[in-house]
C-alpha positions in Angstrom: 1.7 25.0 4.2 1.0 27.4 7.1 3.8 29.8 8.3 3.5 33.3 9.8 6.2 36.0 9.3 7.0 39.3 10.8 4.4 40.8 8.5 1.7 39.6 11.0 2.3 37.8 14.3 5.4 35.9 13.4 8.9 36.8 14.4 11.0 36.2 11.3 11.6 37.7 7.9 10.5 36.0 4.8 14.1 35.4 3.8 15.0 33.7 7.1 11.9 31.5 6.9 12.7 30.3 3.3 16.4 29.7 4.2 15.3 27.6 7.1 12.9 25.6 4.9 15.7 25.0 2.4 17.9 23.7 5.3 15.1 21.3 6.1 14.9 20.2 2.5 11.2 21.2 2.2 9.9 21.4 -1.3 7.1 23.8 -0.9 5.9 26.2 1.8 3.1 28.8 2.1 3.6 32.1 4.0 0.1 32.6 5.4 0.0 35.8 7.4 -3.0 37.4 9.0 -4.1 40.9 7.7 -6.2 43.3 9.6 -9.0 43.0 10.6 -8.3 39.2 10.9 -7.2 38.2 14.4 -3.4 38.1 14.7 -2.5 41.3 13.1 -3.1 45.0 13.6 -1.6 45.7 10.1 -3.0 45.0 6.7 -3.0 47.9 4.3 -2.3 47.3 0.6 1.2 48.8 1.1 2.1 46.2 3.6 0.7 43.4 1.5 2.6 44.5 -1.5 5.8 44.8 0.5 5.4 41.2 1.7 4.8 40.1 -1.9 8.0 41.7 -2.9 9.8 39.9 -0.1 8.4 36.6 -1.2 9.4 37.3 -4.8 12.9 38.1 -3.6 13.1 34.9 -1.6 11.9 32.9 -4.6 14.8 34.4 -6.6 17.3 33.7 -3.9 16.1 30.1 -3.3 14.8 28.8 -6.7 14.7 25.2 -5.6 11.8 25.7 -3.2 8.3 26.8 -4.0 7.1 29.7 -1.9 3.4 30.4 -2.0 2.0 33.9 -1.3 -0.7 32.9 1.1 -3.0 34.3 3.8 -4.9 33.1 6.8 -8.3 34.8 7.0 -11.0 34.7 9.6 -14.2 32.8 9.0 -16.9 35.0 10.6 -20.0 33.6 12.4 -22.2 34.3 9.5 -20.1 32.3 7.1 -18.4 35.3 5.4 -14.7 36.1 5.6 -12.9 39.1 7.1 -11.8 41.5 4.4 -8.3 41.9 3.1 -7.0 45.0 1.3 -6.7 44.2 -2.4 -9.0 41.2 -2.1 -8.6 37.5 -1.3 -7.9 36.5 -4.9 -4.5 38.1 -4.9 -3.1 35.1 -2.8 -1.9 31.7 -4.1 -3.1 29.9 -1.0 -5.9 30.9 1.4 -6.5 29.3 4.8 -9.9 30.0 6.3 -9.9 29.6 10.1 -12.4 30.1 12.9 -10.8 32.2 15.7 -13.8 32.6 17.9 -15.2 30.2 20.5 -18.2 28.2 19.2 -20.3 25.2 19.8 -20.6 22.5 17.2 -23.7 23.8 15.4 -22.5 27.4 15.1 -19.1 26.1 13.9 -20.8 23.9 11.3 -23.1 26.7 10.0 -20.1 29.1 9.6 -17.8 26.7 8.0 -20.4 25.4 5.5 -21.2 28.9 4.5 -17.6 29.8 4.1 -16.8 26.7 2.1 -19.4 27.7 -0.6 -17.9 31.1 -1.3 -15.0 29.9 -3.4 -12.4 31.8 -1.4 -10.5 29.3 0.8 -8.3 26.4 -0.3 -7.9 25.0 3.2 -9.9 24.9 6.5 -7.4 25.7 9.2 -7.2 24.0 12.7 -10.8 22.9 12.4 -11.5 22.4 16.2 -9.0 24.8 17.7 -11.8 27.0 19.1 -14.6 24.4 19.5 -16.3 23.9 22.8 -18.3 20.9 21.7 -18.3 18.6 18.6 -21.1 16.5 17.2 -20.5 13.8 14.7 -23.6 14.8 12.7 -22.2 18.3 12.3 -18.8 16.9 11.3 -20.5 14.9 8.6 -22.3 17.8 6.9 -19.2 20.0 7.2 -17.0 17.4 5.6 -19.5 16.9 2.8 -19.5 20.6 2.1 -15.7 20.8 2.2 -15.4 17.9 -0.3 -18.0 19.3 -2.6 -16.3 22.7 -2.7 -12.7 21.3 -2.9 -11.6 22.7 0.4 -8.8 20.7 2.1 -8.6 20.0 5.8 -5.5 21.0 7.7 -3.6 18.9 10.3 -2.2 21.7 12.4 0.8 21.4 14.7 -0.1 24.3 16.9 -3.6 23.1 17.5 -3.5 19.3 18.0 -7.0 18.0 17.3 -9.4 16.8 20.1 -11.8 15.2 17.6 -9.7 13.0 15.4 -12.8 11.2 14.1 -13.5 14.3 12.0 -10.5 13.4 9.9 -11.8 10.0 9.1 -15.2 11.4 8.4 -13.6 13.9 6.0 -11.6 11.2 4.3 -14.8 9.1 3.8 -16.5 12.2 2.2 -13.6 12.6 -0.2 -11.7 15.5 1.4 -8.0 16.0 0.9 -5.6 17.2 3.6 -2.6 19.5 4.2 0.1 19.6 6.9 0.6 23.0 8.6 3.2 23.9 11.3 1.4 27.2 12.0 4.9 28.4 12.8 5.3 31.8 14.4 9.0 31.4 15.0 11.9 30.0 13.1 12.3 26.7 14.9 8.7 25.9 14.3 9.1 25.8 10.5 8.7 22.3 9.2 7.6 20.8 12.6 4.8 18.6 11.3 6.1 15.2 12.2 3.2 14.2 14.5 0.7 15.4 12.0 2.4 13.4 9.2 2.3 10.3 11.4 -1.4 10.8 12.0 -2.0 11.3 8.3 -0.2 8.1 7.6 -2.0 6.1 10.3 -5.4 7.3 9.1 -4.4 7.0 5.4 -5.3 10.6 4.7 -4.6 11.8 1.1 -2.2 14.8 1.4 -2.5 17.6 -1.1 -0.2 20.4 -2.3 -1.4 23.2 -4.6 -0.4 22.6 -8.2 
């Protein structure tokens, strides 16, 4: 549910990614590129976004047995807003909101709670990938806000979590979860085995968009 293509900081075409996913017998994937000014891309005009959408639609036609979601990964800003995307956030099937700036537990909590209330993101990406500290009390209020606003929590292959207890807290608050390889290269597609094992061990309810 989290793959980058050559349209941002990935290396592969949409077609190659979807073909690889088919070889792995995946049922659904989400192409979630960054678009300027989000970190990870110096591109992001409406022309590029439309070109990528056309590539996704072509891949859907070529590989009708797999669902390919037109997604985006957008930055959560310190004030709880999101980085802008040409054409708006609502054009995407699947939006991952991620913190890509170093923060302590309280600043992270404030930003994520603010973002979760805006009705933009479907998933919180790599929740502690840029955290310098983590407090359980902050995790509890973040998890409550995510659950209330129906934002899922990602188990991310590229950023193995340091604070696994947050997943259990989020589960207790009623959150749902997704698996994301955060692949930037072809052999990373589908590489979520360790995250799947963790989800099974913690009995985390996995979610796929309808």
